[in-house]
Phi, psi and omega in degrees: 000120181280141178242138177217120180058038173086348179244145176286161176301319179299319178295319179295317180295333179293344179271359181280157178227147182239127170262101188278125177275148176291334182262118179299143176255355171228145173197161176277129182288318185211112181298331179299324177297319178295323179299324182275348182281117182278333184276319184049056185293340179300327179296325184272321189280331183295117182292338178268358179055051184272350183251134179214129179280127177262107183297322183294313182266352182057047179227150173272116178268148180211162183226102182286340186297331181257019184294133178272000176062037179271338179081007182301318182298322179296318183283328188275337183293117183288351184245010180051047186254006179249127170269130180218134173211169175289149176296165176305154182312130179083354181256168177099204185283141175235112180274133178232099177253139176161000000 
């Protein structure tokens, strides 16, 4: 557990609030690409753990509602298969430190 300024990262993340937009700002472009991807680094790299491979349906599941807006998934996908943009104005994560 990492500590920064006396609080753990988990404690800091617990202070966040999300204004969820009806329109997703991240999505998988092509599930077939995920099926062929042996590494699936998005599952490991996303700090919010929003990506999960469903073995039964052979699909990459994701949850845009809890996105921390870091862009890691966009950068880590070796197949450029993640669409990522910032949420609409005023929507998305709201960090409250203090």
